[in-house]
Structures are given as structure tokens and as C-alpha cells.
N, C-alpha and C positions, 0 to 999 in steps of 0.2 A: 559828613560824607557817608555815614553809615550808622547802624545801631545794632545793639546786641539783642538777644532774645527777650531781655527784660525791658526793652524799649529805651534804654539809656544810650544816647547818641555819642559817638566818638567825635573827636575834633582833630583836624590836621592843620598844624601851624608851621610856617616856615620863616626863617630869618635869612635875609639876603643882604648883599652889600659888597663893596670892594674889600681889598686886603686891609686888615687892621681896623675894621669898623666896630669890633667888640662883640661879635656874635656869640662866641664861645662863652664869654663871661655872662652875657645876658641869658643864655640858655640855662646855665647853671642856676642863676637866680630865679628864673621862671620855674624850673623844675621844683626847687625848694618851696617857693611860694604856693604853687598849685597843689603840691602834695600836702602842705600844711593846711590847705583849704579842703582837703579830703578827696582830691582827684588822683586817679592812677595815671602816671605820666611815663611816657617812653621818649627818651632823647636819642637822636641819631645824627648822622652826617652824610654829606655827599661830596665827592664821589666816595662810596663806601657804604657802611651800615650793616652789611652782611659779610661773612668770610670771603666769598667769591668776589663780591663787589669791592672789597678792600684790596684784592689783588689788582683790580683794574685801577684803583686809586694810585697805586705805586707807579703805574705806567704813565699817569697823567700829571701828577703834582711833584714828583721828585725831579731834581735837577738833571739826572741822567736817565730819566724814564723813557725818553724817546723823542724823535723829531716828527710829530704828527701833523698832517694837514688839518685845517679846521673841520672838514667833513669827517676825517678819521677820528678826531677827538669827539665830535658829536656822536658818532656811532658807538665809540667806546663808552661814553657817558650814559647813553641810553641803554646799552647792554647792562651796565651796572644798575641803572635806575629801574629797569624791568625787574631784576631780581630783588632789589631793595624794596620796591613798592609791593610786589606780590608776596614776598616772603616775610617781611617785617611790618611795613606800614599798614597795609590793608587788614591783616589779621588783628593788629592792635586796635584799629578803628572799629572793627567789627565787635571787639570785646567791650567797646564803650570807653576806651582809654583816650587820653590826649597825647598825640604824637607831635613832638617838636623836632624839626629837622634843620640842621645847619646846611642850608642850600637845597635847591631842588631844580625844577626845569627853568626857572627864571635865570639861574646862573648860566645855563647853556645859552639862553637867548642873549644874555649880556656879554659873556666872554667870547663864545665862538661866533655869535651873531654880530652884535654891535662892535665888539673889540677886534675880532679877526675877519669880519667881512662875509661870513657865511650867510646866505639869504635866509631870512626869517621863515619864508614858506617852506624851505628845505628842512629847517629844524622842526617845524610843525608836522611835516609829513613823517619824519622819523619818529617823533613823539607819539603820533597816533598809532603807528605800528607797534611801538614798545609798550605804551601804557594807556592808550585810548585817550579819552577826554579828561583824564584826571587832572585836577588842579587843587591846591590847598584851599581850605576854608578861609584862612587868614594869613596874609604875608606881610612881614615887616621889612621894609627897605631901610637899613641903617645907613644914612647918608653922611659921608665925611669927605672933605677935600682930598684929592688923590695923594698929594704930597704928604699930608699929615697921616693918612692911613698907611702909606708905605713906610713912613718913619716908625710908626707904632709897630707894624708887622716885623720890620727889621730888628727892632729891639726885642720883640717876643722870640724871634728865631734865635737870637744871640743867647737868650737865657735858657734856651732848650739845647744848647750845644752839647750837653752831656748825653743827650739822646740823639745818636747819629742819624737815625731814620727820620725823626721829626724835624731835625734841623736842616735836613736836605730837601725838605718840602718847600722849595723857594722858586720853582720854575716860573710861576706866574709873576712873582715879585720882580724877577729879573727882566721882564719885558719892557720896562721903562715907563716914564711918567706920562708920555703922550697916550700910550695904550690905556693906562689907568684913568686918565681924564675922560677918554672916550667911554670907558667902561662905566664910570660914574654917571655920565649922561644917559647911557643906555638903560641903566637901572631906573633912572627917573622917568624915562619914556615908558618903560614897562609899567611902572606904578600908575602913571597918569592914564594909561590905556585900560587899566583894570581897577578903577577906583572902588568898586564894590568889594574887592578882595585885598587890595594893597593899601598899606599905610606907610607914609614916609616919616621916619623918625630922625631928628637931628642928633647924630652920634657924637657931636662935639660937646653936648651937655655932659654933666658928670654922670657917673654910672648909675647912681640911684634915680636921677631924673629920667634917664632913658628907661630904666626898669619900670618906674611908675607909669610912664606914658604907655608902655606896652601892656602892662597889667590892666590899665583902665580899658583899653580896647578889647582885651580878652574877656574881662568881666562883662562888658556890653554884649559881646558875641555869645557868651554862655547864657546870659539872661534871655537874649533873643531866641536861642535854641530851646531853652526850657519853656518859654512862652509858646513857641510853635509846637513843641511836643505835647503841651497840655491842651492845645486847641482841639 
């Protein structure tokens, strides 16, 4: 999506999926593998990623953060995303770094759109005002049955009970299985509508298998990018 003055292009990668799909674990593994391969890597998350955007995260994901309408949530998310992209993601890409984000616009399309019923064209209108035509270079949809994902997420939250702030981030988990089934199908629709950008990964595989599947796609993307840059 950009390059630095030396011509080295940055890369913007996002991981998407429902609760408990394993995104955080995979991002840690990707960061290690890519840094070991000589790349400069920035990892981040949404909502959040910058100090001000993290304040908006607290309003959205914590149990007592607020009772927002789908449009209000969309506006809050894009307010955070506007700062996140302009202050952190775009500068890193311009430096030729690889940025890996835990969620981006596809999560708004899935959660507030498919999950909560907000019209997709309304989301795209807000998106254009906030960040223009920006999309990741490569998006991985970690696909897992909703019930299994919720069980995993609930276990993870329980292990974080000593951290009161993190353990309270269960607002979306509490929305129920029907919501999360709709959410899963929404992510799959998003992936199928953008096959040039999105890759669906079976998140029921063991952690290493998921990692290898993602890394193979990233290596292919980096090789294509290098070939295009040499042309």
C-alpha cells in the first residue's frame, strides 16, 4: 500500500474472525516469524491501537461501556480507525514495515452490518469519510464454528480474571449464539466478495497448521510484491 524513499514497500495485513478464533496467538507467531526473516513488523489491534483510540475501545468492548445503537457503534469505530490508520498504520507502511492488525474495517462490516443489521452502504459511506478507499493488502478470516469460538473466548476471559479491565471485555461475547452464527456467515460473505484480498483459514486446525497456512500466503504476497517492484 505504500513505499519508503528507498523503494521498499510496506505491507498491511489484517486478521479477522469471530470471538475465540485465535487471532492474538497467530499475530504473535507471525511477528516472530517475520522478524526472524528480517522484516520490521508492527502489530496492533482494533478498536484501539493508539492512546485515543484505546479510550474508544473501552466504550465499545467493555461490559458496562454503553448501550450504543449500531450506527453509533459504527461512528465510534471509525473515529478510532481514523486515528489508528493515520497516526500508526500509514506511517509504518510508508517506512516499509509490515503492519499486522487484529481487526479492521471488515469487523465493522461483520459485527455492526451483518450481526446488528446496519446497512452495508451506510458503513461504506462512513468509511469513505473516515479513511477513504483504504483496504488491507491481505486479510485472513479465521473461521471457526460460533459455539466453539465462544467457548474458547470464555475460557480465555476466565484466565484473565486477575486483570479486571481485560476480563470485563466481554460485551460482544454476551450477545448470544445466534448473533455469533450470523457474524460467522457475515465474515464468510465478506471473504467471498473480495477473493483477491481475503483468505479463509480453518481455525479448527492446530495452532501450527493455521500459522503455516497464513505464512505461506504472506510469503507469496511478499514475493509478488518484490517481483512487481523489480519490474
